[in-house]
C-alpha positions as CSV (number, residue, x, y, z in Angstrom):
1,M,-8.6,0.8,21.7
2,K,-7.5,1.0,18.1
3,T,-8.4,4.0,15.9
4,C,-10.2,3.1,12.7
5,V,-8.8,5.0,9.7
6,I,-10.7,3.3,6.9
7,E,-14.0,1.6,7.0
8,T,-16.2,0.0,4.2
9,E,-19.9,-0.6,4.2
10,K,-21.1,-3.3,1.8
11,I,-18.9,-2.2,-1.0
12,C,-19.2,-3.9,-4.4
13,K,-17.2,-3.5,-7.6
14,S,-18.4,-4.8,-10.9
15,F,-17.0,-4.7,-14.4
16,V,-18.8,-5.4,-17.7
17,S,-16.9,-7.5,-20.2
18,D,-18.5,-8.8,-23.5
19,G,-21.9,-8.0,-22.2
20,E,-21.4,-10.0,-19.0
21,V,-21.2,-8.5,-15.5
22,N,-18.2,-9.6,-13.4
23,N,-18.7,-8.9,-9.7
24,V,-15.2,-8.6,-8.4
25,I,-15.9,-7.3,-4.8
26,K,-19.1,-8.4,-3.2
27,N,-20.8,-6.6,-0.3
28,L,-17.6,-6.3,1.6
29,D,-17.4,-4.9,5.1
30,M,-14.0,-4.2,6.7
31,K,-12.1,-1.8,9.0
32,L,-8.4,-0.8,8.8
33,Y,-6.8,0.6,11.9
34,Q,-4.1,3.2,12.7
35,E,-0.6,1.9,13.0
36,D,-1.5,-1.6,11.7
37,F,0.4,-3.3,9.0
38,T,-2.5,-5.0,7.2
39,V,-1.7,-7.6,4.5
40,I,-4.3,-8.6,1.9
41,M,-3.8,-12.1,0.4
42,G,-5.8,-14.4,-1.9
43,S,-5.6,-16.5,-5.0
44,S,-5.2,-14.9,-8.4
45,G,-8.5,-13.2,-9.4
46,S,-9.8,-12.9,-5.8
47,G,-10.0,-9.1,-6.1
48,K,-6.9,-8.1,-4.0
49,S,-5.7,-5.2,-6.1
50,T,-9.2,-4.1,-6.9
51,L,-9.9,-3.9,-3.2
52,L,-6.7,-1.9,-2.6
53,Y,-7.7,0.6,-5.2
54,L,-11.2,1.0,-3.7
55,L,-9.8,1.4,-0.1
56,S,-7.3,4.1,-1.3
57,G,-9.8,6.1,-3.3
58,M,-7.9,5.3,-6.5
59,D,-11.0,3.7,-8.0
60,K,-14.7,4.2,-7.3
61,V,-17.0,1.5,-5.9
62,T,-20.0,0.3,-7.9
63,S,-22.2,0.4,-4.7
64,G,-21.6,0.7,-1.0
65,K,-19.6,3.3,1.0
66,V,-16.0,3.9,1.9
67,Y,-15.1,6.1,4.9
68,L,-11.7,7.7,5.5
69,K,-11.5,8.9,9.0
70,E,-15.3,8.9,9.2
71,Q,-15.6,11.0,6.0
72,E,-17.5,9.2,3.3
73,I,-15.6,9.5,0.1
74,T,-17.8,7.5,-2.3
75,A,-19.8,10.5,-3.5
76,L,-17.0,13.0,-3.7
77,K,-16.2,14.7,-7.0
78,E,-12.8,14.1,-8.6
79,N,-11.2,17.3,-7.5
80,A,-12.1,16.7,-3.8
81,M,-11.0,13.1,-4.1
82,A,-7.7,14.2,-5.6
83,D,-7.1,16.4,-2.6
84,I,-7.9,13.6,-0.2
85,R,-5.5,11.2,-2.0
86,K,-2.8,13.9,-1.9
87,D,-3.2,14.6,1.8
88,F,-4.3,11.2,3.2
89,I,-2.7,8.4,1.3
90,G,0.6,7.3,-0.3
91,F,0.6,4.5,-2.9
92,V,3.5,2.2,-4.0
93,F,3.0,0.4,-7.2
94,Q,4.5,-2.9,-8.3
95,N,6.1,-1.3,-11.4
96,M,7.2,1.8,-9.5
97,N,5.8,4.3,-12.1
98,L,8.7,6.7,-11.7
99,I,8.7,9.6,-14.2
100,P,11.7,8.8,-16.6
101,D,12.8,12.3,-17.3
102,L,12.9,13.4,-13.7
103,T,15.8,12.7,-11.3
104,L,15.4,10.6,-8.2
105,L,15.0,13.8,-6.1
106,E,12.5,15.3,-8.5
107,N,10.4,12.2,-8.5
108,V,10.3,12.2,-4.7
109,L,9.3,15.9,-4.7
110,S,6.6,15.5,-7.4
111,P,3.6,14.8,-5.1
112,S,4.3,18.1,-3.3
113,Y,4.4,20.4,-6.3
114,Q,0.9,21.8,-5.5
115,S,1.5,22.0,-1.8
116,K,1.6,25.5,-0.2
117,I,4.6,24.4,1.9
118,K,7.8,26.5,1.2
119,K,10.1,25.1,-1.5
120,E,13.0,24.8,1.0
121,E,10.9,22.8,3.4
122,K,9.8,20.4,0.7
123,K,13.3,19.8,-0.4
124,K,14.5,19.3,3.1
125,R,11.8,16.6,3.7
126,A,12.6,14.9,0.3
127,E,16.3,14.8,1.1
128,M,15.6,13.5,4.6
129,L,13.5,10.6,3.1
130,I,16.2,9.9,0.5
131,E,18.9,9.7,3.2
132,K,16.7,7.5,5.3
133,M,16.4,5.1,2.4
134,E,20.2,5.3,1.8
135,L,19.7,6.8,-1.6
136,S,21.6,10.1,-1.2
137,A,24.4,9.2,-3.5
138,H,21.9,8.6,-6.3
139,K,19.6,11.6,-5.9
140,N,20.6,13.3,-9.1
141,K,20.3,10.1,-11.2
142,F,17.5,9.3,-13.5
143,P,15.3,6.1,-13.1
144,N,17.1,4.3,-15.9
145,Q,20.3,4.6,-13.9
146,L,18.9,2.9,-10.8
147,S,18.6,-0.7,-9.8
148,G,15.2,-2.3,-9.2
149,G,15.5,-2.0,-5.5
150,Q,16.7,1.6,-5.7
151,K,13.7,2.5,-7.9
152,Q,11.2,0.9,-5.5
153,R,12.8,2.7,-2.5
154,T,12.5,5.9,-4.5
155,A,8.8,5.1,-5.0
156,I,8.4,4.6,-1.3
157,C,10.0,8.0,-0.6
158,R,7.6,9.6,-3.1
159,A,4.6,7.9,-1.5
160,L,5.7,9.2,1.9
161,M,6.5,12.8,0.7
162,N,3.1,14.3,1.9
163,Q,3.2,12.4,5.2
164,P,0.2,10.1,4.4
165,Q,-1.9,8.6,7.2
166,V,-2.0,5.3,5.3
167,L,0.6,3.9,2.9
168,F,-0.8,1.5,0.3
169,A,1.4,-1.0,-1.6
170,D,0.4,-3.3,-4.4
171,E,2.8,-6.2,-4.8
172,P,5.8,-3.9,-4.0
173,T,8.3,-6.7,-4.3
174,G,6.7,-8.5,-7.3
175,A,9.2,-7.1,-9.8
176,L,12.3,-7.4,-7.7
177,N,14.9,-10.1,-7.1
178,S,15.1,-11.7,-3.6
179,N,17.8,-9.4,-2.2
180,A,16.1,-6.2,-3.4
181,G,12.8,-7.5,-2.2
182,K,14.1,-8.1,1.3
183,G,15.5,-4.6,1.4
184,V,12.1,-3.2,0.5
185,L,10.4,-5.4,3.1
186,D,12.9,-4.3,5.7
187,T,11.9,-0.7,4.8
188,F,8.2,-1.5,5.3
189,T,9.0,-3.2,8.7
190,K,10.9,-0.1,9.9
191,L,8.1,2.2,8.8
192,H,5.6,0.1,10.6
193,E,7.7,0.1,13.8
194,D,7.8,3.9,13.5
195,G,4.0,4.0,13.6
196,Q,3.1,4.2,9.9
197,S,-0.2,2.6,8.9
198,I,0.4,0.2,5.9
199,V,-2.0,-1.8,3.7
200,M,-0.2,-4.2,1.4
201,V,-1.3,-6.7,-1.3
202,T,1.0,-9.6,-1.8
203,H,1.1,-13.3,-2.9
204,D,4.5,-13.8,-1.2
205,L,4.6,-15.5,2.2
206,K,7.9,-13.9,3.1
207,A,6.3,-10.5,2.5
208,A,3.0,-11.3,4.2
209,V,4.8,-12.4,7.4
210,R,5.9,-8.8,7.9
211,G,2.3,-7.7,8.6
212,S,0.5,-7.5,11.9
213,R,-2.8,-8.6,10.4
214,V,-3.5,-10.8,7.3
215,I,-6.9,-10.7,5.5
216,F,-7.6,-13.5,3.1
217,L,-9.8,-12.7,0.1
218,R,-11.7,-15.3,-1.8
219,D,-14.0,-14.4,-4.8
220,G,-14.4,-10.8,-3.6
221,R,-15.2,-11.7,0.0
222,I,-13.2,-11.9,3.2
223,D,-12.5,-15.6,4.1
224,G,-10.7,-15.2,7.3
225,E,-8.3,-13.0,9.2
226,L,-5.0,-13.7,11.1
227,E,-3.7,-11.3,13.8
228,Q,0.1,-11.8,14.1
229,G,1.0,-9.0,16.5
230,P,4.0,-6.7,16.3
231,F,6.8,-7.9,14.1
232,R,10.0,-9.2,15.8
233,Q,12.8,-10.8,13.8
234,E,13.3,-13.6,16.2
235,E,9.7,-14.8,15.8
236,E,9.8,-14.9,12.0
237,E,10.0,-18.7,11.6
238,A,7.1,-19.2,14.0
239,R,5.1,-16.5,12.2
240,E,5.8,-18.2,8.9
241,R,4.4,-21.5,10.2
242,M,1.3,-19.8,11.6
243,L,0.7,-18.0,8.3
244,Y,1.3,-21.2,6.3
245,E,-1.3,-23.1,8.4
246,F,-3.7,-20.2,8.0
247,L,-3.3,-20.3,4.2
248,K,-3.3,-24.1,4.0
249,E,-6.7,-24.1,5.7
250,R,-7.9,-21.9,2.8
251,N,-6.4,-24.1,0.1
252,W,-4.1,-21.3,-1.0
């Protein structure tokens, strides 16, 4: 039986613009499971990224409840929520958000600065992640000296630094060319195969096919799910056809 790591209970998210209330997420119930690679898809404006930020605790719900490992986080104060984000989640942004005046190694180390782990242990883990991502030759370079793919792999290393239970990614290949994007997706596939729980927002079919589960969002509500099973390269074409039909049924 799968272990639930994140659960929502009738969550809503509203924004006020020009005096009008815009309900982006509407009474949404969902569960995310350990070791799944969950992909969230939907048309522009469907609430994909907003949902990702609510699930990860990066933003607060307007109403409803979010549970991380059965702990309700919706009423927590910011200091407590910051500790949970530090210890429980990693987040990969579309635009990387690397700190420009820190080296690659220093960027990867940055989430661990407040950790009580010994400095030597932190550096050992950071260098292990960098080597795993084939970035060792670049560890003393600054972000402006890196390619787009190298920057995003650095961002993935940073997100993994504190050994998160769930890794979130918001359009992680959206700013990359096709070759760099494939390299990043191969990284996510390997992480998933090694047991990492991943939740990714994407509009790209080639990216979505890497997931073990696809959730389609329409107007802030779930409009269907597709279970794809463990990723195996030889099944990719069949999985693309399955996903295409799933999306076609939803007029995507």
